[in-house]
C-alpha positions, 0 to 999 in steps of 0.5 A, spaced: 494 433 483 501 435 482 504 442 482 503 443 474 495 443 475 496 448 481 500 453 476 495 452 471 489 453 475 492 459 478 493 462 472 486 461 469 483 464 475 488 470 474 487 471 467 479 470 467 479 465 461 482 459 458 484 463 452 488 468 456 491 463 460 493 458 455 497 464 451 500 466 458 502 458 459 504 457 452 500 451 452 494 449 448 487 451 450 484 443 450 490 441 454 489 446 459 482 444 460 483 437 460 488 438 466 483 443 470 478 437 469 483 432 472 484 437 478 476 438 479 475 430 478 480 429 484 478 434 488 470 432 487 468 439 486 467 444 481 473 450 481 470 455 476 464 458 474 464 458 466 460 463 462 460 467 456 464 473 459 470 468 461 471 464 468 471 466 475 472 461 481 467 458 485 467 458 493 471 452 493 476 454 487 477 461 491 479 457 497 484 453 493 487 459 489 489 463 495 492 456 498 495 454 491 499 461 490 502 461 497 504 454 496 507 455 489 510 462 492 514 458 497 516 453 493 519 458 488 523 461 494 525 454 496 528 453 489 531 459 489 535 458 496 537 451 494 540 454 487 544 460 490 551 459 490 552 463 497 548 464 503 546 471 501 539 473 503 535 473 496 528 473 493 523 478 490 519 482 496 513 486 494 512 492 498 505 496 498 505 504 500 500 509 499 502 515 495 504 520 501 508 514 504 512 512 498 514 520 497 517 520 504 519 512 505 520 510 498 527 512 495 530 511 502 528 504 503 529 502 496 536 505 496 538 502 503 535 495 501 539 495 494 546 497 499 545 492 504 541 486 500 543 487 493 540 480 491 533 482 494 529 484 488 524 489 491 518 491 488 514 497 490 507 498 489 504 505 490 496 505 490 490 507 494 490 504 501 484 500 500 487 497 494 493 495 497 489 492 503 486 488 498 492 486 495 495 484 502 489 479 503 490 476 496 497 475 498 500 479 492 504 483 497 509 481 502 509 487 506 504 494 506 504 500 510 496 501 511 492 505 515 487 500 519 488 495 524 483 490 521 485 489 514 485 481 515 485 477 521 490 472 518 495 477 517 500 480 522 499 488 523 504 492 527 502 499 529 508 503 526 507 510 526 502 516 527 502 522 522 500 529 524 495 532 519 496 539 516 493 544 512 497 545 506 498 551 501 503 554 497 507 559 500 505 564 496 497 563 498 493 568 501 488 564 503 491 564 510 495 570 513 502 569 512 503 571 520 499 565 522 503 559 524 497 554 526 489 554 524 483 552 527 479 546 525 473 550 523 477 555 519 480 549 516 473 547 514 471 553 511 477 554 506 476 551 499 479 544 500 482 539 495 481 532 498 481 525 496 474 522 494 470 519 500 473 512 499 480 514 501 481 513 508 484 520 509 478 523 507 474 518 512 479 520 517 478 528 516 470 527 515 469 524 522 473 529 525 469 534 522 462 531 524 464 530 531 464 538 531 458 539 526 462 542 521 462 540 514 468 541 509 468 546 503 470 541 498 472 544 491 475 538 488 476 531 489 482 528 487 485 521 488 492 522 485 497 525 490 501 529 484 495 532 481 492 534 487 498 538 489 499 541 483 492 544 483 493 546 490 500 550 488 496 553 482 491 556 487 485 552 487 485 551 494 488 548 500 488 541 502 489 537 509 495 532 508 501 529 512 507 532 511 510 527 507 505 530 501 510 535 500 517 531 500 517 530 493 514 537 491 520 540 495 524 537 490 520 540 484 522 547 487 515 548 490 515 552 497 509 550 501 506 552 508 504 546 513 499 549 518 498 544 524 491 544 527 491 547 533 484 545 537 484 538 534 488 532 534 488 530 527 493 524 526 493 518 522 496 511 525 500 507 520 500 499 521 506 495 518 502 489 515 506 482 513 504 475 512 504 471 518 511 470 521 511 463 519 509 464 512 514 470 511 520 469 507 527 471 510 528 476 504 521 479 506 523 479 514 529 483 512 526 488 508 521 489 514 526 490 518 530 495 514 523 499 513 522 500 520 530 502 521 529 507 515 523 510 518 526 511 524 533 514 521 528 519 517 524 521 523 530 522 528 534 526 522 528 531 521 527 528 514 520 526 515 517 531 520 510 531 523 511 523 525 511 519 531 514 512 531 510 507 535 510 500 536 517 499 540 521 504 536 524 510 539 520 516 538 
């Protein structure tokens, strides 16, 4: 076995076919098949299931894939460190953020890392928490802010912050009287609501709170795109229940909002900072994790990120 065979194998798995992998690797398909055959012979077990639709890893192949990706990544980082002319921290770091988290934290984090670690290439991936969790399990991300503590047992998960959930509607909306400064959970459930779909962690959190009180939400639309959802709310189609971060970008567009706390329910969402296990975390990723915590703390203390309580060793 050599590193070249492992690189070929991981590319085949990620491409889903030999033909696509050969184009990505700039190697003839017969030569690629020969290298994979040698790898399977050395291991003594089949690594791929082949069909007319392409290839997929066997159980043994999937295990090898995850370890091979980690080995190759660590090798690339080691080579990068060895080649650098100074001891400045450098390398690529991938960070997964849900849309609302990215709205509050994305720009300040990228700016801070760029200023303090210009040799780090920061890759910010925005997506639904379920998809980001899957990417963390597959080690396609170094760090992620997620909303569950049991994404994977071999990852490091640190309780990071709690976000309060608010009923959010446009300033001009007549759904709630202008004099109101809060709302009950029953009143919120009765509003025409625009919420994420049931696969979204935030929707499950809201549904669980309502079910405890034998309430059901009056849902008029289900939208997983934050920008589209907020545009529909601003257009007068209904209200939504979100953390305060949902209106950060909206304010920059000149839109004015009301965020009403729910008076008779503790509607909060806990955030966890996930990373690869400490012994597998690169120096660059560890530096970005520290900057992420520091950036969040600065935003909260400055009042720029409201409705948030920092936990996990950070000052509130």
